[in-house]
C-alpha positions as CSV (number, residue, x, y, z in Angstrom):
1,M,-48.7,65.6,9.7
2,G,-51.0,67.1,12.4
3,T,-48.0,67.8,14.7
4,L,-46.0,69.4,11.9
5,Q,-49.0,71.7,11.0
6,F,-49.4,72.7,14.7
7,L,-45.7,73.5,15.0
8,V,-45.7,75.6,11.8
9,L,-48.8,77.5,13.0
10,S,-47.3,78.0,16.4
11,I,-44.1,79.5,14.9
12,I,-46.1,81.8,12.7
13,A,-48.4,83.0,15.6
14,L,-45.4,83.6,17.8
15,G,-43.6,85.6,15.1
16,L,-46.7,87.8,14.5
17,F,-47.1,88.3,18.3
18,I,-43.4,89.4,18.7
19,Y,-43.7,91.6,15.6
20,F,-46.9,93.5,16.5
21,F,-46.9,93.5,20.3
22,P,-43.6,95.4,20.9
23,Y,-44.4,97.8,18.0
24,K,-47.6,99.0,19.7
25,N,-45.7,99.3,23.0
26,L,-43.0,101.4,21.3
27,K,-45.6,103.8,19.9
28,I,-47.0,104.2,23.5
29,V,-43.6,104.8,25.0
30,H,-42.7,107.2,22.2
31,K,-45.9,109.3,22.9
32,K,-45.0,109.4,26.7
33,L,-41.4,110.5,26.0
34,D,-42.7,113.3,23.7
35,T,-44.9,114.5,26.5
36,I,-42.1,114.4,29.0
37,I,-39.8,116.3,26.6
38,E,-42.4,119.0,26.0
39,L,-42.9,119.4,29.7
40,L,-39.1,119.8,30.3
41,K,-38.9,122.4,27.5
42,K,-41.7,124.4,29.0
43,K,-40.0,124.2,32.4
44,D,-36.7,125.4,30.9
45,N,-38.3,128.3,29.1
46,K,-39.8,129.8,32.3
């Protein structure tokens, strides 16, 4: 029973890690892309 519980907890932990970790990274990448787009727009307007 201990091995089964460990396996279930491992699967849940891995799922949460995969769900939350890339989501935070996508938000960071999105902010950087917005900054780059704004800089390009300013450059084109000059």
